[in-house]
PDBQT receptor file of N, H, CA, C and O in Angstrom, charges set to zero:
ATOM      1  N   MET A   1      18.859 -15.798 -24.123  1.00  0.00    +0.000 N 
ATOM      2  CA  MET A   1      16.677 -15.898 -24.016  1.00  0.00    +0.000 C 
ATOM      3  C   MET A   1      16.723 -17.135 -22.539  1.00  0.00    +0.000 C 
ATOM      4  O   MET A   1      15.672 -17.706 -22.248  1.00  0.00    +0.000 OA
ATOM      5  N   SER A   2      17.741 -17.362 -21.898  1.00  0.00    +0.000 N 
ATOM      6  H   SER A   2      18.594 -16.898 -22.135  1.00  0.00    +0.000 HD
ATOM      7  CA  SER A   2      17.544 -18.502 -19.971  1.00  0.00    +0.000 C 
ATOM      8  C   SER A   2      17.400 -17.433 -19.319  1.00  0.00    +0.000 C 
ATOM      9  O   SER A   2      18.269 -17.298 -18.457  1.00  0.00    +0.000 OA
ATOM     10  N   GLU A   3      16.386 -16.314 -19.397  1.00  0.00    +0.000 N 
ATOM     11  H   GLU A   3      15.681 -16.423 -20.098  1.00  0.00    +0.000 HD
ATOM     12  CA  GLU A   3      15.738 -15.398 -18.825  1.00  0.00    +0.000 C 
ATOM     13  C   GLU A   3      14.682 -16.484 -18.769  1.00  0.00    +0.000 C 
ATOM     14  O   GLU A   3      14.401 -17.398 -19.544  1.00  0.00    +0.000 OA
ATOM     15  N   ARG A   4      13.819 -15.801 -16.733  1.00  0.00    +0.000 N 
ATOM     16  H   ARG A   4      14.048 -15.059 -16.103  1.00  0.00    +0.000 HD
ATOM     17  CA  ARG A   4      13.022 -16.590 -17.024  1.00  0.00    +0.000 C 
ATOM     18  C   ARG A   4      11.510 -15.089 -16.052  1.00  0.00    +0.000 C 
ATOM     19  O   ARG A   4      11.491 -14.759 -14.866  1.00  0.00    +0.000 OA
ATOM     20  N   ALA A   5      11.345 -15.005 -16.249  1.00  0.00    +0.000 N 
ATOM     21  H   ALA A   5      11.360 -15.273 -17.212  1.00  0.00    +0.000 HD
ATOM     22  CA  ALA A   5       9.879 -14.070 -15.878  1.00  0.00    +0.000 C 
ATOM     23  C   ALA A   5       9.665 -14.145 -14.354  1.00  0.00    +0.000 C 
ATOM     24  O   ALA A   5       9.450 -13.286 -13.498  1.00  0.00    +0.000 OA
ATOM     25  N   ASP A   6       9.883 -16.291 -14.309  1.00  0.00    +0.000 N 
ATOM     26  H   ASP A   6      10.057 -16.988 -15.004  1.00  0.00    +0.000 HD
ATOM     27  CA  ASP A   6       9.166 -16.412 -12.795  1.00  0.00    +0.000 C 
ATOM     28  C   ASP A   6      11.050 -16.804 -12.252  1.00  0.00    +0.000 C 
ATOM     29  O   ASP A   6      11.740 -17.762 -11.902  1.00  0.00    +0.000 OA
ATOM     30  N   ASP A   7      11.117 -15.904 -12.403  1.00  0.00    +0.000 N 
ATOM     31  H   ASP A   7      10.557 -15.126 -12.687  1.00  0.00    +0.000 HD
ATOM     32  CA  ASP A   7      13.057 -16.363 -12.095  1.00  0.00    +0.000 C 
ATOM     33  C   ASP A   7      13.079 -15.515 -10.452  1.00  0.00    +0.000 C 
ATOM     34  O   ASP A   7      12.776 -14.328 -10.330  1.00  0.00    +0.000 OA
ATOM     35  N   PRO A   8      13.476 -16.364  -9.359  1.00  0.00    +0.000 N 
ATOM     36  CA  PRO A   8      12.700 -16.747  -7.480  1.00  0.00    +0.000 C 
ATOM     37  C   PRO A   8      14.241 -15.549  -7.324  1.00  0.00    +0.000 C 
ATOM     38  O   PRO A   8      14.437 -15.187  -6.164  1.00  0.00    +0.000 OA
ATOM     39  N   GLU A   9      14.964 -15.143  -8.091  1.00  0.00    +0.000 N 
ATOM     40  H   GLU A   9      14.805 -15.437  -9.033  1.00  0.00    +0.000 HD
ATOM     41  CA  GLU A   9      15.803 -13.611  -7.739  1.00  0.00    +0.000 C 
ATOM     42  C   GLU A   9      15.610 -12.908  -8.241  1.00  0.00    +0.000 C 
ATOM     43  O   GLU A   9      15.956 -11.871  -7.675  1.00  0.00    +0.000 OA
ATOM     44  N   ARG A  10      14.866 -12.648  -9.819  1.00  0.00    +0.000 N 
ATOM     45  H   ARG A  10      14.585 -13.491 -10.279  1.00  0.00    +0.000 HD
ATOM     46  CA  ARG A  10      14.442 -11.660  -9.778  1.00  0.00    +0.000 C 
ATOM     47  C   ARG A  10      12.665 -11.178  -8.979  1.00  0.00    +0.000 C 
ATOM     48  O   ARG A  10      11.933 -10.274  -9.381  1.00  0.00    +0.000 OA
ATOM     49  N   GLY A  11      12.481 -11.832  -8.170  1.00  0.00    +0.000 N 
ATOM     50  H   GLY A  11      13.075 -12.567  -7.843  1.00  0.00    +0.000 HD
ATOM     51  CA  GLY A  11      11.350 -11.686  -7.124  1.00  0.00    +0.000 C 
ATOM     52  C   GLY A  11       9.854 -11.938  -9.101  1.00  0.00    +0.000 C 
ATOM     53  O   GLY A  11       8.771 -11.559  -9.547  1.00  0.00    +0.000 OA
ATOM     54  N   GLY A  12      10.054 -12.084  -9.153  1.00  0.00    +0.000 N 
ATOM     55  H   GLY A  12      10.933 -12.392  -8.791  1.00  0.00    +0.000 HD
ATOM     56  CA  GLY A  12       8.930 -12.770 -10.695  1.00  0.00    +0.000 C 
ATOM     57  C   GLY A  12       7.644 -13.677 -10.027  1.00  0.00    +0.000 C 
ATOM     58  O   GLY A  12       6.429 -13.743 -10.212  1.00  0.00    +0.000 OA
ATOM     59  N   GLY A  13       9.086 -14.624  -8.748  1.00  0.00    +0.000 N 
ATOM     60  H   GLY A  13      10.073 -14.570  -8.597  1.00  0.00    +0.000 HD
ATOM     61  CA  GLY A  13       7.540 -16.456  -9.276  1.00  0.00    +0.000 C 
ATOM     62  C   GLY A  13       7.055 -16.140  -7.434  1.00  0.00    +0.000 C 
ATOM     63  O   GLY A  13       5.993 -16.501  -6.928  1.00  0.00    +0.000 OA
ATOM     64  N   SER A  14       8.196 -15.375  -6.717  1.00  0.00    +0.000 N 
ATOM     65  H   SER A  14       9.059 -15.081  -7.128  1.00  0.00    +0.000 HD
ATOM     66  CA  SER A  14       8.302 -15.857  -5.597  1.00  0.00    +0.000 C 
ATOM     67  C   SER A  14       7.052 -14.790  -4.325  1.00  0.00    +0.000 C 
ATOM     68  O   SER A  14       6.938 -13.581  -4.120  1.00  0.00    +0.000 OA
ATOM     69  N   GLU A  15       6.241 -16.193  -3.666  1.00  0.00    +0.000 N 
ATOM     70  H   GLU A  15       6.334 -17.175  -3.832  1.00  0.00    +0.000 HD
ATOM     71  CA  GLU A  15       5.312 -15.669  -2.802  1.00  0.00    +0.000 C 
ATOM     72  C   GLU A  15       5.655 -14.486  -1.724  1.00  0.00    +0.000 C 
ATOM     73  O   GLU A  15       4.977 -13.582  -1.235  1.00  0.00    +0.000 OA
ATOM     74  N   SER A  16       6.418 -14.720  -1.642  1.00  0.00    +0.000 N 
ATOM     75  H   SER A  16       6.969 -15.454  -2.039  1.00  0.00    +0.000 HD
ATOM     76  CA  SER A  16       6.726 -13.868  -0.406  1.00  0.00    +0.000 C 
ATOM     77  C   SER A  16       6.654 -12.318  -0.711  1.00  0.00    +0.000 C 
ATOM     78  O   SER A  16       6.288 -11.390   0.010  1.00  0.00    +0.000 OA
ATOM     79  N   TRP A  17       7.216 -12.341  -2.275  1.00  0.00    +0.000 N 
ATOM     80  H   TRP A  17       7.514 -13.095  -2.861  1.00  0.00    +0.000 HD
ATOM     81  CA  TRP A  17       7.251 -10.529  -2.327  1.00  0.00    +0.000 C 
ATOM     82  C   TRP A  17       5.828 -10.022  -2.656  1.00  0.00    +0.000 C 
ATOM     83  O   TRP A  17       5.419  -8.941  -2.233  1.00  0.00    +0.000 OA
ATOM     84  N   LYS A  18       4.706 -11.288  -3.835  1.00  0.00    +0.000 N 
ATOM     85  H   LYS A  18       5.039 -12.166  -4.178  1.00  0.00    +0.000 HD
ATOM     86  CA  LYS A  18       3.351 -11.064  -4.100  1.00  0.00    +0.000 C 
ATOM     87  C   LYS A  18       2.794 -10.660  -2.442  1.00  0.00    +0.000 C 
ATOM     88  O   LYS A  18       1.934  -9.779  -2.460  1.00  0.00    +0.000 OA
ATOM     89  N   GLU A  19       3.093 -11.082  -1.299  1.00  0.00    +0.000 N 
ATOM     90  H   GLU A  19       3.790 -11.798  -1.285  1.00  0.00    +0.000 HD
ATOM     91  CA  GLU A  19       2.494 -10.489  -0.070  1.00  0.00    +0.000 C 
ATOM     92  C   GLU A  19       2.779  -9.908   0.271  1.00  0.00    +0.000 C 
ATOM     93  O   GLU A  19       2.045  -9.680   1.233  1.00  0.00    +0.000 OA
ATOM     94  N   ARG A  20       4.080  -8.767   0.212  1.00  0.00    +0.000 N 
ATOM     95  H   ARG A  20       4.676  -8.953  -0.569  1.00  0.00    +0.000 HD
ATOM     96  CA  ARG A  20       3.847  -8.169   0.960  1.00  0.00    +0.000 C 
ATOM     97  C   ARG A  20       3.958  -6.663  -0.354  1.00  0.00    +0.000 C 
ATOM     98  O   ARG A  20       4.518  -5.580  -0.522  1.00  0.00    +0.000 OA
ATOM     99  N   GLY A  21       3.213  -7.383  -0.845  1.00  0.00    +0.000 N 
ATOM    100  H   GLY A  21       2.758  -8.263  -0.709  1.00  0.00    +0.000 HD
ATOM    101  CA  GLY A  21       2.843  -6.033  -2.901  1.00  0.00    +0.000 C 
ATOM    102  C   GLY A  21       1.416  -6.474  -2.210  1.00  0.00    +0.000 C 
ATOM    103  O   GLY A  21       1.141  -5.285  -2.047  1.00  0.00    +0.000 OA
ATOM    104  N   VAL A  22       0.384  -7.077  -1.717  1.00  0.00    +0.000 N 
ATOM    105  H   VAL A  22       0.607  -8.043  -1.850  1.00  0.00    +0.000 HD
ATOM    106  CA  VAL A  22      -1.185  -7.413  -0.854  1.00  0.00    +0.000 C 
ATOM    107  C   VAL A  22      -0.910  -6.680  -0.380  1.00  0.00    +0.000 C 
ATOM    108  O   VAL A  22      -1.438  -5.629  -0.743  1.00  0.00    +0.000 OA
ATOM    109  N   ALA A  23       0.284  -6.571   0.993  1.00  0.00    +0.000 N 
ATOM    110  H   ALA A  23       0.713  -7.425   1.287  1.00  0.00    +0.000 HD
ATOM    111  CA  ALA A  23      -0.382  -5.497   2.190  1.00  0.00    +0.000 C 
ATOM    112  C   ALA A  23       0.132  -4.687   2.499  1.00  0.00    +0.000 C 
ATOM    113  O   ALA A  23      -0.159  -4.204   3.593  1.00  0.00    +0.000 OA
ATOM    114  N   LEU A  24       1.475  -3.935   1.468  1.00  0.00    +0.000 N 
ATOM    115  H   LEU A  24       1.712  -4.327   0.579  1.00  0.00    +0.000 HD
ATOM    116  CA  LEU A  24       1.643  -2.227   1.597  1.00  0.00    +0.000 C 
ATOM    117  C   LEU A  24      -0.257  -2.217   1.199  1.00  0.00    +0.000 C 
ATOM    118  O   LEU A  24      -1.156  -2.044   2.022  1.00  0.00    +0.000 OA
ATOM    119  N   ARG A  25      -0.424  -2.483  -0.445  1.00  0.00    +0.000 N 
ATOM    120  H   ARG A  25       0.307  -2.624  -1.114  1.00  0.00    +0.000 HD
ATOM    121  CA  ARG A  25      -2.228  -1.932  -1.247  1.00  0.00    +0.000 C 
ATOM    122  C   ARG A  25      -2.895  -1.976  -0.010  1.00  0.00    +0.000 C 
ATOM    123  O   ARG A  25      -3.408  -0.916   0.348  1.00  0.00    +0.000 OA
ATOM    124  N   VAL A  26      -3.024  -3.096   0.834  1.00  0.00    +0.000 N 
ATOM    125  H   VAL A  26      -2.606  -3.957   0.543  1.00  0.00    +0.000 HD
ATOM    126  CA  VAL A  26      -4.121  -2.977   1.712  1.00  0.00    +0.000 C 
ATOM    127  C   VAL A  26      -3.477  -1.633   3.266  1.00  0.00    +0.000 C 
ATOM    128  O   VAL A  26      -4.336  -0.800   3.550  1.00  0.00    +0.000 OA
ATOM    129  N   PHE A  27      -2.720  -1.577   3.725  1.00  0.00    +0.000 N 
ATOM    130  H   PHE A  27      -2.022  -2.254   3.494  1.00  0.00    +0.000 HD
ATOM    131  CA  PHE A  27      -2.513  -0.915   3.977  1.00  0.00    +0.000 C 
ATOM    132  C   PHE A  27      -2.094   0.919   3.900  1.00  0.00    +0.000 C 
ATOM    133  O   PHE A  27      -1.970   1.669   4.868  1.00  0.00    +0.000 OA
ATOM    134  N   VAL A  28      -1.913   1.337   2.133  1.00  0.00    +0.000 N 
ATOM    135  H   VAL A  28      -2.014   0.727   1.347  1.00  0.00    +0.000 HD
ATOM    136  CA  VAL A  28      -2.279   2.666   2.005  1.00  0.00    +0.000 C 
ATOM    137  C   VAL A  28      -3.920   2.718   1.953  1.00  0.00    +0.000 C 
ATOM    138  O   VAL A  28      -4.555   3.641   2.464  1.00  0.00    +0.000 OA
ATOM    139  N   TYR A  29      -4.687   1.317   1.092  1.00  0.00    +0.000 N 
ATOM    140  H   TYR A  29      -4.172   0.567   0.677  1.00  0.00    +0.000 HD
ATOM    141  CA  TYR A  29      -6.323   1.254   1.678  1.00  0.00    +0.000 C 
ATOM    142  C   TYR A  29      -6.922   2.252   2.778  1.00  0.00    +0.000 C 
ATOM    143  O   TYR A  29      -7.523   3.305   2.569  1.00  0.00    +0.000 OA
ATOM    144  N   VAL A  30      -6.553   1.555   4.208  1.00  0.00    +0.000 N 
ATOM    145  H   VAL A  30      -6.064   0.699   4.378  1.00  0.00    +0.000 HD
ATOM    146  CA  VAL A  30      -6.890   1.163   4.838  1.00  0.00    +0.000 C 
ATOM    147  C   VAL A  30      -6.449   2.803   5.433  1.00  0.00    +0.000 C 
ATOM    148  O   VAL A  30      -7.424   3.459   5.798  1.00  0.00    +0.000 OA
ATOM    149  N   PHE A  31      -5.090   3.494   5.554  1.00  0.00    +0.000 N 
ATOM    150  H   PHE A  31      -4.297   2.961   5.258  1.00  0.00    +0.000 HD
ATOM    151  CA  PHE A  31      -4.684   4.771   5.413  1.00  0.00    +0.000 C 
ATOM    152  C   PHE A  31      -5.950   5.511   4.898  1.00  0.00    +0.000 C 
ATOM    153  O   PHE A  31      -7.013   5.757   5.468  1.00  0.00    +0.000 OA
ATOM    154  N   ALA A  32      -5.490   5.801   3.597  1.00  0.00    +0.000 N 
ATOM    155  H   ALA A  32      -4.626   5.601   3.134  1.00  0.00    +0.000 HD
ATOM    156  CA  ALA A  32      -6.552   6.238   2.635  1.00  0.00    +0.000 C 
ATOM    157  C   ALA A  32      -8.140   6.563   3.390  1.00  0.00    +0.000 C 
ATOM    158  O   ALA A  32      -8.395   7.735   3.666  1.00  0.00    +0.000 OA
ATOM    159  N   THR A  33      -8.772   5.895   3.580  1.00  0.00    +0.000 N 
ATOM    160  H   THR A  33      -8.565   4.943   3.355  1.00  0.00    +0.000 HD
ATOM    161  CA  THR A  33     -10.429   5.321   3.672  1.00  0.00    +0.000 C 
ATOM    162  C   THR A  33      -9.968   6.418   5.019  1.00  0.00    +0.000 C 
ATOM    163  O   THR A  33     -10.776   7.346   5.034  1.00  0.00    +0.000 OA
ATOM    164  N   HIS A  34      -8.913   6.567   6.135  1.00  0.00    +0.000 N 
ATOM    165  H   HIS A  34      -8.257   5.812   6.123  1.00  0.00    +0.000 HD
ATOM    166  CA  HIS A  34      -9.134   6.871   7.111  1.00  0.00    +0.000 C 
ATOM    167  C   HIS A  34      -9.500   8.407   7.215  1.00  0.00    +0.000 C 
ATOM    168  O   HIS A  34     -10.422   9.056   7.708  1.00  0.00    +0.000 OA
ATOM    169  N   LEU A  35      -7.728   8.819   6.151  1.00  0.00    +0.000 N 
ATOM    170  H   LEU A  35      -6.979   8.292   5.750  1.00  0.00    +0.000 HD
ATOM    171  CA  LEU A  35      -8.578   9.836   6.037  1.00  0.00    +0.000 C 
ATOM    172  C   LEU A  35      -9.536  10.299   5.257  1.00  0.00    +0.000 C 
ATOM    173  O   LEU A  35      -9.494  11.500   4.989  1.00  0.00    +0.000 OA
ATOM    174  N   PHE A  36     -10.277   9.741   4.880  1.00  0.00    +0.000 N 
ATOM    175  H   PHE A  36     -10.311   8.765   5.098  1.00  0.00    +0.000 HD
ATOM    176  CA  PHE A  36     -11.371  10.455   3.699  1.00  0.00    +0.000 C 
ATOM    177  C   PHE A  36     -12.204  10.458   5.462  1.00  0.00    +0.000 C 
ATOM    178  O   PHE A  36     -12.450  11.536   6.002  1.00  0.00    +0.000 OA
ATOM    179  N   ALA A  37     -12.489   9.315   6.047  1.00  0.00    +0.000 N 
ATOM    180  H   ALA A  37     -12.289   8.440   5.607  1.00  0.00    +0.000 HD
ATOM    181  CA  ALA A  37     -13.740   9.543   6.575  1.00  0.00    +0.000 C 
ATOM    182  C   ALA A  37     -13.416  10.833   8.041  1.00  0.00    +0.000 C 
ATOM    183  O   ALA A  37     -14.230  11.438   8.739  1.00  0.00    +0.000 OA
ATOM    184  N   GLY A  38     -11.754  10.851   8.043  1.00  0.00    +0.000 N 
ATOM    185  H   GLY A  38     -11.092  10.359   7.476  1.00  0.00    +0.000 HD
ATOM    186  CA  GLY A  38     -11.046  12.049   9.096  1.00  0.00    +0.000 C 
ATOM    187  C   GLY A  38     -11.854  13.743   8.068  1.00  0.00    +0.000 C 
ATOM    188  O   GLY A  38     -12.653  14.631   8.365  1.00  0.00    +0.000 OA
ATOM    189  N   PHE A  39     -11.439  13.559   7.448  1.00  0.00    +0.000 N 
ATOM    190  H   PHE A  39     -10.789  12.838   7.207  1.00  0.00    +0.000 HD
ATOM    191  CA  PHE A  39     -11.853  14.955   6.102  1.00  0.00    +0.000 C 
ATOM    192  C   PHE A  39     -12.867  15.038   6.169  1.00  0.00    +0.000 C 
ATOM    193  O   PHE A  39     -13.442  16.002   5.664  1.00  0.00    +0.000 OA
ATOM    194  N   ILE A  40     -13.429  14.213   6.722  1.00  0.00    +0.000 N 
ATOM    195  H   ILE A  40     -12.963  13.430   7.133  1.00  0.00    +0.000 HD
ATOM    196  CA  ILE A  40     -15.947  14.096   6.266  1.00  0.00    +0.000 C 
ATOM    197  C   ILE A  40     -16.539  14.630   8.111  1.00  0.00    +0.000 C 
ATOM    198  O   ILE A  40     -17.552  15.295   8.327  1.00  0.00    +0.000 OA
ATOM    199  N   TRP A  41     -15.519  14.077   9.246  1.00  0.00    +0.000 N 
ATOM    200  H   TRP A  41     -14.696  13.537   9.071  1.00  0.00    +0.000 HD
ATOM    201  CA  TRP A  41     -16.000  14.175   9.946  1.00  0.00    +0.000 C 
ATOM    202  C   TRP A  41     -15.775  15.575  10.494  1.00  0.00    +0.000 C 
ATOM    203  O   TRP A  41     -16.544  16.147  11.266  1.00  0.00    +0.000 OA
ATOM    204  N   ILE A  42     -14.490  16.129   9.951  1.00  0.00    +0.000 N 
ATOM    205  H   ILE A  42     -13.865  15.664   9.323  1.00  0.00    +0.000 HD
ATOM    206  CA  ILE A  42     -14.070  17.602  10.168  1.00  0.00    +0.000 C 
ATOM    207  C   ILE A  42     -15.416  18.343   9.339  1.00  0.00    +0.000 C 
ATOM    208  O   ILE A  42     -16.181  19.155   9.860  1.00  0.00    +0.000 OA
ATOM    209  N   LEU A  43     -15.494  17.817   7.849  1.00  0.00    +0.000 N 
ATOM    210  H   LEU A  43     -14.873  17.158   7.425  1.00  0.00    +0.000 HD
ATOM    211  CA  LEU A  43     -16.970  19.402   7.575  1.00  0.00    +0.000 C 
ATOM    212  C   LEU A  43     -18.036  18.575   8.637  1.00  0.00    +0.000 C 
ATOM    213  O   LEU A  43     -19.209  18.812   8.347  1.00  0.00    +0.000 OA
ATOM    214  N   PHE A  44     -17.921  17.950   9.431  1.00  0.00    +0.000 N 
ATOM    215  H   PHE A  44     -16.969  17.757   9.666  1.00  0.00    +0.000 HD
ATOM    216  CA  PHE A  44     -19.417  18.023   9.151  1.00  0.00    +0.000 C 
ATOM    217  C   PHE A  44     -18.854  18.515  10.723  1.00  0.00    +0.000 C 
ATOM    218  O   PHE A  44     -19.922  18.796  11.267  1.00  0.00    +0.000 OA
ATOM    219  N   TYR A  45     -17.961  18.727  11.564  1.00  0.00    +0.000 N 
ATOM    220  H   TYR A  45     -17.093  18.499  11.122  1.00  0.00    +0.000 HD
ATOM    221  CA  TYR A  45     -17.306  19.675  12.461  1.00  0.00    +0.000 C 
ATOM    222  C   TYR A  45     -17.958  20.509  12.447  1.00  0.00    +0.000 C 
ATOM    223  O   TYR A  45     -19.120  20.566  12.851  1.00  0.00    +0.000 OA
ATOM    224  N   VAL A  46     -17.029  21.674  11.763  1.00  0.00    +0.000 N 
ATOM    225  H   VAL A  46     -16.086  21.628  11.435  1.00  0.00    +0.000 HD
ATOM    226  CA  VAL A  46     -17.262  22.525  11.387  1.00  0.00    +0.000 C 
ATOM    227  C   VAL A  46     -18.556  23.396  10.809  1.00  0.00    +0.000 C 
ATOM    228  O   VAL A  46     -18.807  24.570  11.079  1.00  0.00    +0.000 OA
ATOM    229  N   GLY A  47     -19.469  22.321   9.757  1.00  0.00    +0.000 N 
ATOM    230  H   GLY A  47     -19.266  21.367   9.538  1.00  0.00    +0.000 HD
ATOM    231  CA  GLY A  47     -21.052  22.809   9.315  1.00  0.00    +0.000 C 
ATOM    232  C   GLY A  47     -21.518  22.801  10.148  1.00  0.00    +0.000 C 
ATOM    233  O   GLY A  47     -22.523  23.482   9.943  1.00  0.00    +0.000 OA
ATOM    234  N   GLU A  48     -21.541  22.085  12.245  1.00  0.00    +0.000 N 
ATOM    235  H   GLU A  48     -20.724  21.532  12.412  1.00  0.00    +0.000 HD
ATOM    236  CA  GLU A  48     -22.488  22.505  13.143  1.00  0.00    +0.000 C 
ATOM    237  C   GLU A  48     -21.823  23.311  13.976  1.00  0.00    +0.000 C 
ATOM    238  O   GLU A  48     -22.581  23.400  14.941  1.00  0.00    +0.000 OA
ATOM    239  N   HIS A  49     -20.441  24.246  14.299  1.00  0.00    +0.000 N 
ATOM    240  H   HIS A  49     -19.824  24.174  13.515  1.00  0.00    +0.000 HD
ATOM    241  CA  HIS A  49     -21.172  24.932  14.789  1.00  0.00    +0.000 C 
ATOM    242  C   HIS A  49     -20.088  25.795  14.007  1.00  0.00    +0.000 C 
ATOM    243  O   HIS A  49     -18.996  25.845  14.572  1.00  0.00    +0.000 OA
ATOM    244  N   ALA A  50     -20.210  26.548  12.692  1.00  0.00    +0.000 N 
ATOM    245  H   ALA A  50     -21.098  26.508  12.233  1.00  0.00    +0.000 HD
ATOM    246  CA  ALA A  50     -20.896  27.424  11.952  1.00  0.00    +0.000 C 
ATOM    247  C   ALA A  50     -21.278  28.681  12.846  1.00  0.00    +0.000 C 
ATOM    248  O   ALA A  50     -21.760  28.274  13.903  1.00  0.00    +0.000 OA
ATOM    249  N   LYS A  51     -21.234  30.003  12.791  1.00  0.00    +0.000 N 
ATOM    250  H   LYS A  51     -20.843  30.334  11.932  1.00  0.00    +0.000 HD
ATOM    251  CA  LYS A  51     -22.321  31.029  12.872  1.00  0.00    +0.000 C 
ATOM    252  C   LYS A  51     -23.017  31.028  12.046  1.00  0.00    +0.000 C 
ATOM    253  O   LYS A  51     -22.396  31.388  11.046  1.00  0.00    +0.000 OA
ATOM    254  N   LYS A  52     -24.588  30.711  11.693  1.00  0.00    +0.000 N 
ATOM    255  H   LYS A  52     -25.093  30.419  12.506  1.00  0.00    +0.000 HD
ATOM    256  CA  LYS A  52     -25.164  30.439  11.716  1.00  0.00    +0.000 C 
ATOM    257  C   LYS A  52     -26.149  32.560  11.554  1.00  0.00    +0.000 C 
ATOM    258  O   LYS A  52     -27.375  32.672  11.549  1.00  0.00    +0.000 OA
TER     259      LYS A  52
């Protein structure tokens, strides 16, 4: 039982590991938000140019 959850070699206690996780999450959220906004923009564009 010598293994600890905050062992630096396993990444459990290192702050840089947590910072990388947060940075990745922020990147994914920003990318997904822009993708969704682009999809909405395309819907408005197609709807505006639809033959009525």
